[in-house]
N, C-alpha and C positions, 0 to 999 in steps of 0.2 A: 030099195038096195040098201044093203047095209054099208055105215060110214068106215073105212079102215082106219084102225088104231094109230097113231103115230110112232115110228119107230124110237126108239130109247138113244138117248147122247151117245155119242162114240167119245168115252174120255180120252183116249189118244188124239183125238183130231182137236179136243179144247186143248191139251198141253203143248200142241204143234201151234196153234193160232197164239196161245200166250208167249211161246217164246219167238214167235215171228215178231208179236208186237213187243217185245224187250230188243229184239235185235232190232229193228226199225228204230225204238227209240236210242238204243246206242249208237245206231248209224247218223241218226240226226244229231245228236250231240258230238260225236266226232266231227261230222260235218261242218257244225257251227265252229266247233273249235279250230279247224282248218281254215275255214274264210277266214274266223278272227288274227290267226296267225300269217295266213297270207295279206290281209289288208296290214299287219304291222309290219311285214316285211315290205311292201309295198311302200310304205313310209319311210322304214328305213332306209329303203335305197334310194328314194326320192332326197332324202337326209344325207346318205353318203355322195350322192350326185352333186348335192349343192356345194358339202365342203370342199370336194375334189374341184370343184371348179373354181372356188377360192384359192386352194392350196396352189394348182396349174396357174392362177393368175399371181400369185405371189412372186411364185417358182421363176415364170416369166420377167416382173418386177424387179428383182435380184439378179437374173441373169443379166437384162439389159443395165442394171448399177455398176454389175461386175465389167461389164463390156466398156460403159464409159471409163469404170474407175482404171481398167487397165488401158485405156486407149490415153487417158491425163498420165498414170504412168509411166507408159510407155515416151511420153512428148517431155516427160519431167528427165527421166534419164536421158534422152538425146540432149537436153539443154543442160543437161547437170555438168559444172567444169570439173567434177571428181570422175576418174576413169573405175567403171564398176566391171568386173569380170565375175562371171558363173561360172563355177567348176563342177564337174558332175562329181559321181562317187570316186572314181579312178582319178580325178585331178586332171581329167582333160578339159580344157576351154571350153566350153558349149554356147557362152555368149558373150559381146563386148558391145559396152554402148560407143558411141561416137569419140568421148574423150579417151577411152581404153585405147581405141584403134589408135588415138593421136599419139598416144605416149608409147604403146607394144607394137603397132603395126598390124594390120590385118592378117597379115600370115600366123599371127599367135592364135587365130581360131584353128580347133582339132589339135593343136600341141599341149602336151604334157606341160603342168603349171611349173615343176622345177626346169626342162628345158627354157621355158622362156625366161626364168630366172638368170641361169646361167649365160644366155644368150645377150641380155640385155639391161640387166643389173648387177650392179656393185656395192657389196655390204658398205656400211661405214661403221664409226664408230658408236653411234646412236642406235642401238634395239628399235626396229620395226622402220629406219631410215635407210633408203639406197639412193647410190648414185644413178641416174638414167641419162647419158650421154651430158651433157651442160646442166643438167638438171639436179634437184635432189627432189626425190619423193619419198612419202610416208605410206606404206600399207598396213591397212589392219585386215582381219579376217574374222570371217562368223559364219560358222557351223548353219546350215539351212535345216528346219523346223521339220522338214516333210521331206521324203526321198532321198535325203542323204544330200553329200555334196558340201561346198561351202561357196560363199560370195565374199571377193577381194575389192577392198576399195582402196583406190589410189590418190593421192593428194599430191598436187605441186607445191613443196615448203619452201622452196629456193630462196625466194624472199624473207620470208618469217627467220630462215637459218641465217640470211645475211645479215638482217637485223638484229639478229640476238649475237653474233659475232660483233656486232661495230656497238651494240650496247656493253656486252662485256668489256670491250676495249676504253669506252667512254667512263666504264667504271674505274678500269685502272687507271685511267688519268686523271679522272677528278680525286682519286686515292690519293696518285703523286702529288697532285696540287694541295690538298690540305695537310699531307704529313709532310711538306716542303721544310718547314721551320726543324720538325723533328729533325730530317734527314741532315740538313745544313749543320745541327748541331753534334749527331753522331760523325758528321765530316769531320767538324772542326777538333775534337778531342783529340782522335788519332794522329791529325796531320801535325796540331801542336807539339805533340810526343816527340814525334816525328823529326821533327825541326829541333826539338832541344837536346833531342840525342845526337844529332848530325853536328849540331853547333859545338858539343863538346869536343867531337872528333878533333876540331880545327886547336883547340886550346896547345898551349906549350905547355910541358911537363905533365901530361895524360902520359900513364903507364901502355905499354902494349896490351896489358892485361886488360885494363880501362875501355882502350880501344876497343877492342873485340865486342866486351859485354857492350858498349854502346851500340857497337855496329848492329849487335843481333839486337836488342831492342828495336833499335828503328827498322832492324829489315821485318819484324815481328808487328810494328804498328802500322808499315807500308803493306805489308799483306792483309793487315786488317781491314785496310782500307780497300784492296784490289776485291777482296770478297763481298765487301758492301756493294762494291761499283755494281759486281756481276749479278748480285741478287738483285740490284735495283732494275737492270736492263730486263731479265729475265722475269721480273713481275711486269713491269713497262710494256713488253711488247708480246707478253704469252708465251708460250711452248707450241711450237708446230709441231703435229701430231703426223707422225711416220704408217705405216704400213709394216713393221716388223709382227711376226708371228713369235711371241713369246711364252714359251714354255712356263708356267709360273711356277714350279717347282725351282727351275733355274735362276729364277728372280730372286727369291727366297735363299735360294743358295749363294748367288753372288754378292747380297747385301748383307749376309752373314758374315759371309769370309772378311766383308770389310772391316766390320764395326768389332768383330772378334778380339783382337789384337788390345784395341781401345777399353772393351769390356774387360778383359783381364787385368791392364793399368790400374783401372780406377776401381778395383775388387769387387766390380757385380757381377754377379754369376748370370749367363746367358744362356738360354733354351729356344732351342728352334723346334717346332713340331709342323711337318709337313703332311698336309692332308688334301692335296690339292688335285692326286689321281688323276694326272694327264692333263690336267684342263689349260687351256693357253687362252691367251689375251692377246689383242692385235693392236700395237698403238706405237708408241716411241719409246723404245727399250731405256734409251739413256733418260730420259725424262723421268719415267716410273721409277727405272732404279734410284735416281736422286731423290724421290719425294720420300722413297720406302726408306733410304739411307737418313735422311733429314727427321724423319719421325722417331729412328732407333737413335740419334746422337740426341733431340731432345728428350728421349725418355732416359738417357743415360745422366742427363745432366741434371734431371730432376730427382735421381736416382742416389740416395748415399750407399758410402762403402756396405759390404755385405747385405746388399739388396739382390734383388733379383728383375729379369727382363725376361720376358717369352713374347717369342715371333711364332706367330700360328698361321699357317694357309690351311682353306677351308672350302672344298668344292660344293656349292648348294645349288646346283643344276643350270639355271639359267647366269649365276651372279657368282664370281670368287671375292670371298672375305680373306682378307690379308691383316692380321690384328696385333696390333703391338702393344702389350700389356707392362706394366712396371708397378711395383709396391713401394713408390716412393709417397710423397706426401699428398699428392693428387691435385687437383684444379679446383680452386674454391667457386661454389656457386655462382657468386658475383661477377668473377670473372670468365665464366665458363662462354660468357654468350659473346665475348669480346677476343675469345683465345684464335679466332683464326683473322681477326681484322689486320689489315699491313699496319707494320711498323708498332704494332703493339707487341710489346716482352714485358714477361716478369723478373727476367734475369739482368743483371749488371753488363753484361756482355751480351752482344747479340743484335742482330738488325733488326727483328721484328717482322720479317720478313719469309722466315723459312716456312711455317705451315700456313702461312698464305701462298704462296708459291706452291706445296703440295698439294694444297685442295683445288689451287688453278688445274694445274697437270691432271688430277685426277676425275675434274669435270669436265676437263677437255675430253675425256677418252669414256666419257657416258659416265660416270661413276660418281659418288659422293663419300667422303669422309665423316663417320660420325665421333663423338667424344661420351663415353661413359665414366665420370670419377664420383667416389663419393671419399669428399677430406679425409685422410687418415687411411686412406684404403687403396691407394693407388690411382693412378690410370690407365685408359683402353682406348687406343684411336683405332678406328676399323675403318679400312677402305672395302668400299663393294665398286668392282668394277662387273661390266658385261663380259663373259666368255666371249672368247672371238669366232666370226663367222666361221672361221675354218676350224674350230673345234666343233661348232654345232654340227656344221653338214657333215663331219665323217660319223 
């Protein structure tokens, strides 16, 4: 029986087999890549899981530390002798520590801070200090960095204020003791002159015109003695500070009216520039008026005929600046540091207490006096006073 001849290979079948082989090869390659990617993802997931565990542990530690710190801060605030008041964005009291409750009362919680101030606090002449019943307190405020609002710190400064007043009084008494010899000399000179003039009144043969002249000179020396004694007493006891609400423009006008005639008689040009713009100061009207007139008279005595003196008031926000400037010879540099010392004077007449008294009055009102002077170009005394609470609240 004859053997059948093999059939010829199908070219299509061979092509399909080759394609299948290539497809299997690609599949195997993709599978290997997926397997490798999966293993890589597993490793990354394990690494992230470990990092997350470490991060969670750090967060738990930080949270525990913050809780401990919060407890310590809470204990510290409770033990703090200063009052701490927390205000929200609407200025409502949202937290008080025990000291603040003692100062303001527990009913301050939830109230507006402005209402708390009006109910419990009375402003003083010192910026940032208030009267709280029998206490004197200082209040400082700081804005909170996050969430808005403010934190108010209340300190009892009653003892410190009393010590400051006592120190100032002792300083005045020390100055009085150190300058007693100078005072005795200044008292003896006008007293001796007055005795000489009055002794001439009793002599025979003195004409009526001479008697009148001697009487006038004796009266002048006695008035000088009276003024000296008044200045000494004023410096020794200090000036009591009142609660007068004083429009700054009125103070300038009153002082200007007092010295205008004297300026004309001495041939000095006098100019007033009012830039107070409604500013008010709180204190003793009589004392501030006297201090300002004293500076004006001092400038007049230093300015020769034909010179010029300018009185200026300027509203500088929280401060009122009142300047007395002249174009006289000025104050020499070696004397500027002593110009406010008690009994120190560069004039033949005078007690040397005028500037010291003016400085004391201004300091008692929470202000200061500055001297700006260049020899040959005149001098300028600048009074700086805090604008009163009545002005700032309006």
